N, C-alpha and C positions, 0 to 999 in steps of 0.2 A: 327616803321620803320625808319623814318628821322634819328632820332638819330644814328640809326646803321649804316646807308649810311654815315652820317658825319664821324662817327668814323673810318669806312673802309678808307674813304678819307683822313682823317688825318694821318693813319697807312702808307698809300701808300705814300703820301708825304713824310713823315718823311724817308721812305726807300729808296726813290730816292735822297733826299737830303744827306743822309748819303753815298750814292754810290757815287754821284758827288763830295761829299767832300773826297772820297778816291780817286777819280780818279784826282781831282785837287793836290791833295796831291803828286801824283805821276807824274805828268806833271811839268815841269819848264817853259814850254812856250807854245805859242797857236798851233806853229807845233808839239810839242810833244802830245798835248793834242787831236789835230787831229788823229795822226798815232794810239793813243790808241782807240779812238772811231772807227776808221777804222778796227783794229784788233779784237777788240769785235765783230763788226757787222760779219765779217768772221767766227769769231767762232762760234757764236751764229747761222749761216747760216747752217754750217757744222752738229751742233747738231740737228738742225731743220730737215735736210734731212735725218739723222741717225734715229731719232725717227718716220718720216713718213714712210721708209724703212721698220722698226720693225713692224709698225701697218699694213702696207699691207701684209706682211708676215705672221701676226697673223689672218687677215683675210682670208687670202686664206686657213689657216690651220682650221679655224673653218668652212669653207666651205665645205671643204674634210670632216672634221666629220660628218656635216650635212648630206652631201650627203650619205656618209658610212650608217647612222642612217636610212635614208629614204628608202636605198635598204634592210638593215634587216627588217624593218616593213612590207614592199613588203613582203618578202619570209616569215615573220612569217604568215601573214594573209593568203599567199598562201598555209602554213602549217596547220594554223587552218581549212581550207575549207576541205582539204585532211582527216586530223583527224575526223572532223565531218561527212564525208561521211564515214569515215570507222568505227566510232561508230555506226551510224545508220544501216550500214551493219550488224556489230555484233551484234546490238540487233536483227534484223530479224533472224540472224542466230542462237541466242540464243534460241530465242521464239520457232523456230521449232526445236531445239534438245530437249527442255523443252516438246514439244508436243509429238516428239518421245518417249521420255523418259518417258510419263505419259502412254502413248499406250504400251509399252514394258512392264512397270511394271504391268499394268492389275489389277490382283485380289490384288497385292502386296500392294496397296495403300490404300484398305481398312483393309488388315492387319496392315501395319504401324499406320493407323489412330485408331483402336482398342488398339494396344499396346502403343500408345502416352497416350490415355485415361487412359487406367489400370495404366500406370506407373506413370501419375499424381496423380490417387488416392493413390496409394502407397506411393509416394513422402511425402506426408502430415505425413503420419505413421513414414517413416523412419527417418523424420527430428528430431521427438521429442521421438525416439523410445530408451528403454533402452539399447537394442542391439546394435544400432548405437554408443553408447558410447564405446562399446567393440571393434567393427570392424568400425574403422575411415574411413571415406571417401566415404561409400555408398551411401550418398545424393549427392554428385558430380558427380559421375559414373551415377547414375540415370538421374540427369539433363542433361548431355552429351547425354545420349540415348533418352531422350525425344527431345532433340534439334535436333538430328540426324533423329529421326522419323519424324517429323514434316517439315524437309527441303524437299525442292524440288530438290535440287541439289544433295545432300550427300545421301549415300546409307548405311541404315543399313546391316551390315554382320551379318552371323549366329553367329559368336562369341559373339556378343554384345546382341543380342536377346538370346543367352543361358546364358549369364552372369544376365539378368535381371530376366532368370527364376529362377536361382541360388539365387539371392537375396530374391525372393518371398519363395523358400522353406527353405531358411536360417532362414527367420523371423518366418516361421511355426515352425519349427524345434528347432530353439533356445528358442521359448517362452515356451516350455516345458522342458526347463532343468535348472538345478540351478548349476551355475558354478563359480569359485574363480579363479580370475584374477589380475594382479597389473596394477594400473592405477593413473593418476593425480587427485586428489580430492581438492576442495577448500573449505577452512575452514571458519567459520564465522567471522574470523579475517581478512580474504583477503588473506590470504597467500595458496599457493599451493603445497600440498604434496602428494607424490607417497606413495600410501596405496595398501593394500591387499582388494579386492572390492569382495564381495559375490553378484552375480544377480540372483534373482530368477524369472526364465523367463524373460517376459516382464512388469512385475509388479512394483517390486521393487529391490531397490539395498543397501545393508548395508554394514558398513566398521568400523572396532573397535566398534561394537554396535551401531553406528548413522546412521540412514536413510537417504538416499540422493535422489535427485532430478537431473533430466536432462533436460537440455534445448537445442535444436539443435543449436541456435543462439550462445550460449557460447561454446559449443563443448566439454565440460568435466563436470564431475558431481559434485555435489555441496552440501555439508552437510545442511540439514535443520536448521534454526536458532533455531526453536524450536522443541523438539523431543516428541513423544508419552508419554504415561504413563509408569512408571517404568516396570511394568510386560511387556509390550510388547517390549520395547529395551532390557530387559532382555532374552527375547525369541529370537531377533534377534542376541544378542551376543552367545547365546547358538547355533543357526545354524551355525556361523561363525565358531566355536569350533568342530562342532560335523564332525564325520567323514563318517560315515554311518547312514542307520537306518532313522526313522522318527522324526521330529522335528516340534514342533507346532511354527508357526509364523504368526503375524499379515501382512497382504498385502492390497493395495488398487487395489482392483479388476478393476478400469478403467485405470490402469497404461498402458494396453497393447493398449489403443486408445490416449494416450497423456492425461489421465485424472490426475487432481492434487487434488483428494478427500482428500487425507490423509494430502496433504500440508494445504489444506484449514480447515479441522477439527482440526488440530494442531494448526494453528494461528489463530482461533476462539477465542475469550479472554473468561477467566474464568468469573464466578460469580463475584470474588473479583475485576478482572480488570473492569469488566463492572460497580459495584458500585463506583470504585473509579474515573472512568473517567468521569461518567456520574451524580453522586449522586449531586454534586455541595452542596452550604451551607445548603439549606433547606433539601436534603436527609440526611447529616449528622447530623441535629439536630432530625429528626425523627430515626434516629438509635439509637441516645445517648437517647432518650427519651423512646424508646421500650426497650433498655437494662435496663435502670432503672426500667421500668413497670415490666418486667420479673423477674428482680432480687426481687424487692418487693413482686411479687407474690409467688414466691418460699420462700422465707422467712415467708409470711404468712402462706402459706401452711405447712410448717413446724410447726410454732406454734400453728396452728389450730389441726395438726395431734397429737402433745403433748398434747394438752388439751382434745382433744377426747378422747384419751387412759386415762387420768387422770378421765374423768367424766364417762366412762364405768366403769372404776375399783371402782368408788364411788357408782355406781349403786349395785354393790356386797357387798359393805360394809355397814353397819347400820350405823357406828359411822362416822358423818360429818368431812370431812378434810379442812382445809383451802388454800389447795393448788391448787383448781380447783373451777370452778364456782357454781358447784353443790353442792359442799361442804359448800359453803358460803351462798346459798340460804337456804339449811337446817338447817345452825346455825341459820339464821333467827327466822326459825320457832321454833327450840329448845328455844332461848332466850325469846320467848313470849307463854309460855305456858299456860297462863291464858286468853290471848286476845280471843275475841269472833271471829266470822266466817268472818265477814265483815271487822274486823280491821287486821287480818290474812291474809286475800286476798290482803289488800292494802299494808301491808309491804313486803308480797311476791312479788307482782307486781312491787313495788319500788327496790327490791333487783335484779328483773330480769332485769329493766330498767337500773339499775347500771351496771350490766355484760355485757348488749347487745353493748354499744360502742366501749369495748375492742375487742368482737369477730367479730365485723366488721370494725375493723380499717383497713386502707389503702383500702378498697375496692372501695370507692368514687373515690381516686386518679387514681386506674387501671382502673376503667370504664371511667374516664376524658381522659385516656390516649389512649383508646382504641376508643374512638370518636374522639379525635384529629387527630390522625395518619392519618386517610383516609382524612381528610381538609389538613393538611398539604401536602399530596401528591398531591391533587387537586391544591393547590395555586402552588406547584412546576411545574406542568406540565403547567398552564396557564401561568406562567412567561416564561418557556421554548418555549412554543406557541409563545409568543411576539418576544423572539429572534429570531425564525426561521422565522415569518414573515419580522423582519429588516432586517435579512441575504437576503431574497429574494429580498426586495426593494433594497439593495445595489448592490448584485450580480446577480440577476434574477434568473428565476426558470430552467436554462438550465442544471446545474449540480445537479443531485438529490443527490449525496452524501453529497451535503452541507444541504441540508432538512432532510437526513435521519440522518446523526448526531445528526441535532439539536432536531429532533423529538424523536430520542433514549434517548438523555438526559431528554428532557421534561418528558418523559413516566416513567423514573427510579424512579423519586419522586412517581409517583402513585404506582408502585410495591412496593417501600419500605415502603409506607404507609400501604398499605394492608397486607404486609408481617409483620409489627408490628402490625396490629390490630386484626389479625386473633389469633394468641397465646395469646393477652392480653385478648381479650374477653372470649377465652376458661378458663382463668386461672381465670377470675371474676368470670364466670358461678361457676367452681369447689368450689373457694372460698367462694361464696354466698352460695352454696349448703352445706358445710362444717358449716359455720356458723350457718345457718338456723336450720340444724339438732341439733347442740348443744343448741340453743336457744328453740326449740321443745321440747328436753327432759327436759329443764329446767321448761319450762310453765307445760309440762305432769305430773312433779312429783310437782310441786306446786300446780295445780289442785288436783292432789290425795291426797296431804295433808289436802288440804281444804275440800274435801269430807269426808276423814276420822274424820277431827273434828266435821263437822257439823253431823255425823252420832253418834258420841259418845254424841254430845249434846242432840241429838232427844233422843237417847236410855234413857239417864239420867233423 
């Protein structure tokens, strides 16, 4: 601060010195210098008086403005008091007039209240009704009628009440008609096209063989992203092209009350989609193992069927054939004609044991697949439930869709395990029965040959 003051004094002294130097430069003597100083003093006095006069004039002008502003404030305050009194008086008058209006309306109040309630119930139906897609603007007019019916100032006129009555009868009449008209349709690509639309009452609408849906918030029809089966779509196309008579077509029975059953059924994932989305790694392993087991089962079933045919053919033939197990067992008996009963029994038993592994081939693997598949499904379920609990830990249990998706994925592996186990167990049972039947024939024939041998030795 002291430094700033010193600098200020220095600048002032420099200025005065410069001015004095200029004055001394203009004056040639002391008398000239005295005249110059006097003239400057007179000039400064005149400028001072002029500035004082301007300041006084500005002060007077500001005082006038201030006085004018104060007068306007007083006027506005008086006007505010008058307007407040007028507002309060008008409120009293309006309250009295409303009382008079309510008394004069009498039973009409109950009528308007009933009409407002009924119109509110119908409004929800009109907003999402397929008929509103053809007759645009019904919901807005009905909302205006409801607002006027509930107002204590405005009055419903008979024309508006008749308009609501017309809307009710229009909904009832149009719900029993099949009509065709042109309108805007939103395609799955997001584009809007003007199409020929066939409306089946208040249930469904079709266009160019596509089923449509309607949402009052959007205001126009939309093509369902996924369509029903080809047969139902074909019947819808046949309905559009028909000009008279009866045409069978599939409809959504809840469409008249804003239902979306058809859309929900169509959007429900197929079995293939559920498997692809929820099977995960364990599920695909189970599917692969199941396919291998079923293919092995069919292969063994084919071989055992051919073997069974050959064995039964051998039963009808006295000469042994080397192309079937029974023929090879009989050839062992023929190659040992001089063997005693015990030796022949051992040789035939050895031949049957030699044929048994070929007849029971792959049965163990098929049985193992049938046993492991449910266990693999249980493993997938356990790991899936662990993932569900981890999601609950992170996101909480407030959103049931998170848990539903995880549980669905977890249970899918169990379903796949059971689906694989059932046919493989059935296949194993059938194959085991076929092989046991052939082995039983071999043992039966071997026992018969031993019995014949023993009888011949006894007779000899």
